[in-house]
C-alpha positions, 0 to 999 in steps of 0.5 A, a space after each residue: 726111289 722105287 719104294 716111293 713110287 710103289 707107295 705113291 701108286 698105292 695112294 693113287 689106287 686108294 684115292 681112286 677107289 675112295 672117290 668112286 665110293 664117295 660119289 656113290 655114297 652121295 647119291 645114296 644120301 640124296 635118295 634118302 632126303 639129303 641135298 648137295 649143300 648138306 653133303 658138301 658141308 659134311 664132306 669138308 669138315 671131316 678132312 679138315 679135322 683129320 688134317 688138323 689132328 695130323 699136323 698137330 701130332 706130327 709137329 708140323 707148323 700150321 702157318 704158310 708164307 703169306 703168298 702160299 696162304 693166299 694161293 691155298 685159300 684161293 684154291 680152297 674157294 675153287 675146290 668148294 665151287 667145283 665140289 658143289 658143281 659135281 654134287 649138283 651134277 650127281 643129283 641131277 644126272 646119274 652118278 656114272 654120267 656125272 663122273 664121266 663128264 667130270 673126269 674130262 678134267 685131265 684134258 682141261 688140265 693139259 689145256 690150262 698148263 699149255 695156256 700158262 706156258 708151263 707145258 706144250 700142248 701136243 698133237 696127241 693131247 688134241 687128238 685124245 680130247 677129240 676122241 674123248 669128247 666123241 666117246 662122251 657124246 656117244 654115252 650121253 646121246 643114248 638117252 639125250 632126251 632125258 638129260 638135263 643140260 644144267 646137269 651136264 654144265 655142272 659136271 663140266 664146271 666141276 671138271 674145269 675147277 679140279 683142273 685148275 686146282 690140279 695144275 696150280 697145286 703142284 706148283 704150290 706144294 714145293 717141299 714135298 709135303 702136301 698136308 699144310 696146303 691141303 689143310 688150308 684148302 679143305 678148311 677154306 671150303 669147309 668155312 664156305 659151306 658152313 657159312 652157307 648152311 647157317 645162312 640157309 638154316 635148313 640142313 637136309 639131313 637124311 631120313 633113314 639109316 641108308 641116308 646116314 650111311 651115305 652121308 657118313 660114307 661120302 665124308 669119310 671116303 672123300 677125306 681119304 681120297 682128297 688127302 691121298 690125291 694131293 699126297 700123290 701129286 706131291 710124291 710123283 707129280 700131277 701127270 703120273 697121279 692122274 694117269 694111274 687114276 684114269 680107271 676111276 669112272 669105271 670104278 664109279 660105274 661099278 659102285 653106282 650099280 652096287 649101291 644105287 642100282 644104276 646100270 648104263 646101256 651097252 652103247 653108253 658103256 662103249 662110250 665110257 671105255 672110249 673116254 677112259 682109253 683116250 685119257 689113258 693114251 694121252 697120259 701115257 704119251 705125256 709121260 713118255 715125252 717127260 
């Protein structure tokens, strides 16, 4: 059991770093001629192919029950929607701000499971939500006149979409093996983006080597991150998986500075730390109650 926990924590740390890097790589692709639809299409083809190969060589059947298939495809459609939302937010806002807003998804997840009657909404969660939104307001308020409202809306919709997927997927993955369900989700999202790309008939491919590094990097890191994320949920549940990933916005800020030269103002960094602290406090309190 202890070994399983350590393995799960390693997975969480791995997907946390991967997600931080994939968003910065997306920003790099945008700077060099690409766009959200092109990046999203590439992002989902890679994990679909990887999971298909893994399932084939490990002898795990591709088929799910009818009910699970419908649910997995539905989650795949939501995954496509929230991924496109956050990619648009990254294009409009800075990577750091977009991901910070997006990372309110753990609080959205708590609200969803409370509404569904799966868990109770605690006073600590409500307090954490208020503090987190206050920290976010501080972060966004520093340069509020330069922010596009549509970018903030995209990031919030992205976080809400991931919250739905996180809340439902843990109940769909019942046998402890997330690969089949994740494959269906990734394949569904890939089909959606390939279809829209064919309809538009105008892929915005990168115009430089740096751009190709961005689009290839975001695809590889996203594949590692999303597969690791759902594997961790299957191993230790969404509560612990989310708790150990609360430092992702900080990793993202560092990666955005390293690869894109983005730097938040001091008050924005304070606001970001408030958000991460509130999320962590809520996660720890939730685990103690379990």
